[in-house]
C-alpha positions, 0 to 999 in steps of 0.5 A: 484583830482587836481594835486596840491593837490596831490603834496601837500599831498605827500609833507606833507606825506614825511615831516611827515615821515622825522619828524618820523625818525629825532633824534631817540636817543633824542626822545628815552629819557635818563633814568637810563637803558640807562646809566647803561645797555649801554655796551659803557657807559664810565666815564666822568667829568664836565670840569673846569670853569662851575659853574653849568652844568644843566641836560636837559630834553629830552621831544620832545614835548617841543623841548628838549633836547635843551639849552633853559630854557624850557628844563633845569632841576633843578638838576645840576653838578659842576666842577669835578663831575663824570658821567657815559655817553652813547650815544650822540645826537644833542650836548647832552650826556645821563649821570647818576650821583650818589650822596654820598647817592646813589641817581641817577640822569639821563638826558642829559648834554651838550657834550661840558661840559664833558671830558672823564676820561682815562680808567685804569686797575682795580686791585682787591683793586679798587673794595673793599669798601662799595658801595651805590646805589639807594635802594641798598647797597653792601660791597666788602671785600678781600677774600683768594688770589685774591678773593673778597667777595660780600654781599649786600641788595636791596629793592623795595618800600622802598622809599614809605615806608619811606614816610609812604606809604602803598604799597608793599615792597620787598627785595633781597640779594646777596652774593658770593666770586669770583676772578675778571677777566679783572676788572669784578667780576661776579658770580652766587649764588648757593644753598650752594656755589658760582658758575661761572657766566655761571653756575647754573639754569636759575633762579639763581641770577647772578651778574656782577660788574665793575668800571667806573671812581669812580663808581661801575656799577652793573648788575643782571638778576632780580633774586636776590630778590622779585618782582621788586628788582634789584641790577642793578645800579650805585654805589658811594663808601661810604668808601674804606674799608668795614664796620666792621662786 
């Protein structure tokens, strides 16, 4: 085989390897798990002066994320809107936004359009309120001393049910009373009482809640309800006071 063909084949192979290793963060996409489950996630706000900051798709087959119209999504944010951000790649940052109705939008945003919000100490009162997430609802009320009482419901398949779908529908619930430590409220649901987060059986429902900017971030162990039900998500505060019982 001619040496030129060998050299050409080697160059093509090396180029393919280079493309395979390029922009791993962008190629991995940006979805709700990249935001909510990222330990490094922080709250940011859309800088003043941008009337509309559009979410950008991350499809590498379209060359996205990229500022071109082909990558621009339909959802957008305006000045002062808060988002939860995780990793950045190529001038874009993976971010999530939850509306007042609990609808979560995730995608890439131009990094230059965002300003990080300062991290402040979280008091127990900062967690109190009625919080709305995607197919989930949480109430946090003052308890005895510095303790907080948490109650909530979550579902899977409810969106389809509202549209008249006939698919499966599962629900879950969480309830517990605990004291926040370093701004984090965490507990395990025992059979008849609240347990420390690390206690209980492996299949017991475990929940951690904390603030990031205006949002409440929640993570559970996927054991707090029926199939596919989870409280893990990004919650918007509907009111600073829990609803009356």
